[in-house]
N, C-alpha and C positions, 0 to 999 in steps of 0.2 A: 505496500499499498503506498509502503512514502517513498517507491520511485516514480511509481503515478504523480504524484505531488510536486516531486522536483520534476518533472517533464514539461509542464507547461512553464514555469523557470527558464531550467534551462533554453526553455524552443523565444523567453525573453529576450533572455540576452546573447539568444545568434541574432535575428534576427534586427538587435538596436544597434552590432557591430555590423552589419552587411543593408544598415536604409539606404547606405550615400548620403551621409553629411558631413565625409571625411576630405580630403583630396583625393584624385586616382594617387597609385604612386606610377603610374610610368602617360601621365599627359598628356605626351603628345603627336596621339593620335586624338585625342580632344584642340587643337590647338590650333586654328584659323589663320594661312599664312599668306600676307594682301600687298600687293607689289600691285605699284603703277601701271597704266597703260602709255606709252608714249607715242604726241604720229614724230612724223620723218624727223619735224623745226624740232624736237625734242615738247613741246605744249602737253603735257598734261591729258588727253583723253577720259578716265575712269578707273578700272581700279579689275582686280580681279583678286578673287578672293577664293581661296583654298583652299579645303580642311579632306583629312582621311579620313575614310569610310570601314576602313582595314582589309577584311574582302572582299569588301565592295567598294572598294573603290577609293575615285576621291570625287568630293562634293563639288564644279567650278559652281562660280559664280559672279558670273561681270558687270559695271554697270561702267556707262559708257553716255560722253555726248557731247556736241559736234562733229559729227558722223554720219552723212550726204542719208538721207532718208532710206529702204531698202531693207532686203536684206545681204546679212554679211559672210566667210564662210570665217573662223571659228579653227585652229590648225593649235596639236603645240608639236611643236621644232625641236631639233637634234641640237642643237648650240648655244648652251644663256648666252647670248651677245645681240644687241642694240642696236648698235650702231649702225644712221642713216647715212646717207638719205635712201637706202632700199630697205635695209633689215636681212639685206643680203647674208652677212656678217650669222644671221640666227640656224641658215643651214636647212633642206628641208623634213621634210615631213619626221618626227619622231616616230623610228619605225624598224626597230630592235628588234620584233623580228620575221623581217625584211619578204611583208606582203605585198600585196594589188590598193591600193589607191581607193574608197571608200564603200558602204553603204549598196552599194549595190553590184556589186562584182561577183563573182563569184571567189577568188582570195580577199579577202578585204576586209575587214580595215589596216585602215594602217593600227599605231598604238593611241600617237598625237591626233588622228578625225575626228572631229566632233560636229556635230549640229549645228546648223544659222543661227546665229541673232538674227531678229526683228528691230532693226530701229526707226522710227518713228517718222513724222511731219514737220515731230519741234527737237527735232537734229540726235536723239537721248533712247534708249538702251538698255531694257536692266534681261537677264535670263540667266540661269541655270540649269544646270546636268550635274551628270553624275557621269565620267566617265569610268568602267567598269575596270575597264585594258589598263590598266596605270596604277598606281602610286610613290603618296609625294618618297618615300624615306628605299620604296624598293623592299615594302614587306610584302608580305600571303603571296613568293613565287612571281611577284606585279614585277615589269619593270621600273626604276625611277624615273622622277621630274629631280628631282634635288642627285643628281650625277656631280659625277667626277668634275662633268667643266655644267656645269647646270643645262637649261631649259630659256626657249621660250613660248608662250603665248603671244601666235597675230590676227591678229586681224586682214583680212583682205578687203578688197575695195567690193569685190560681186560678190554673188554668191557661192559656196561649192555645186555642181549640180552630180556631187556622191560618185561619178565613174571615172571623169577622163583621168590620164593616168598622167605623169605620175603624181596632178596636184587636184585638183578636182575645174581647171578650164575659171580658176578664184580672183580674178585678173595682179594687183603689186597689191604689198604689202604696205595697208595705213594703218596703226597699230601695231604696238610689239611690249610687251616685257619680261624681266628678265624673269624664269624663274630659279633664284639662289637662294642655301639656307638663312 
């Protein structure tokens, strides 16, 4: 009988210890990494916020202004450099698996391929997507955005058609965010 009276107290102690009121010991997955998006002339166009979702990939939240109305491609590129005027320093799409570009092709998409962002008539756009093919730190057998040379988030002048090789016929690079820790 005495054991039955102790079980509810034990359960209460365990529940209190697991109630979530303390800080996690490993908070790298709870950290949002925020990076500025710049134009080829160095003006700030907005920001990208990245949050590690563990095995689910990475949450990517974009907020931009001062960009022409319409749809614009956005991709992670392979090198963490944002040198103007054309941002070619960021290399091609981040593609460590050697896949084809686009979600409409059999061997696609690249790790860095994402959906288009829609910018309104007010030249502003906000967008949130989960990229399930990449992680911030290289956890869960997913390629890392924070690799040895970093990566870059590139905004393009036009929409991605999700099938043209190697980059979706998205046009010039109009915005860049340096993705490094």
